[in-house]
N, C-alpha and C positions, 0 to 999 in steps of 0.2 A: 504494499500499500504506499502510496506517495502522498505526502502532505505539504502544504505551505506553511511554514511556522512563522505567524504574523510577529512574534515577540523578536524572532533571530532574523528574519526576513531570509530564510532559507529554506529549499525543498530538501525534505528527509525522506528516508525510506522506513516504515515502520513494519515490524513483524511481529504476528500474535503467537506468543508461546505458551504451552501448557505446561506449568511444573506442579506435578502431583495432581491435585485436584483444582488448582488455582491457575487462571490465566493471566498473563500481563504482557502488555506492549512494550517492545523495547525498540529504540532507534538502531538499525541495523547499517546504515549508511547516512554520514552525514554531509550536508551541503552538496547534494548533487547539483551538477551544471551540465548544460549543453555545450559540448566542444565547439569552438568556433570553425573549427575544419570538419564538416559533418561528413559521413558517409552513407548515411540513410536518408531516403526521400519516402515521406508517407503522404498520400494525397488521393482523393477520390479520383477515380479516371473517368467516371461518365462525362463530365464536361468535356472530354475529347472529342465527343460524338457532336456536340453541339457549339464549340467555341474553337474555332481554329487556333486562335493563339494559344490557348492553353495545350492544345496537341503539340505546337511547336515549342513551348515551355517543356512540356514533359520529355520530348525528344532529346532539347539540351541538357536536362538533367541526367538522363541516361548515357549521353555520350561523354559526360564528364565523369562517369564511372560511380555513380551513386547506386545503392543497393537500393530496390523497391521493398518497402514494408508496409503492406497493406492488408489490414486483417477485418476493415469494416467497422472497427469499434475505436474510436479516437482515444479512449485510454488506454487501451493496450499498447497502440501506437505509439503515445507519448510516454509510456512507461519504458518501452524497448528502447527508444531514442536517449533518454535519460541514462538508462544502464549502459548503453553501448558508449 
């Protein structure tokens, strides 16, 4: 789970762990950031059919060597981009 911590103004990964009978949230990754040099591209491809400029943009992204990440779930895509 990713959360934005307003107190620290950082994105953190939390994991829920069960210890005995109790469950507790732990910060498993602190201060997650998206690298300036990206390697993943996540975007809906439907506009390619209707907007020629988007198809051209998509082709340029592919030619630059980006990997396509599309699960049709924005939350999963964002999580993957932060983790990578």
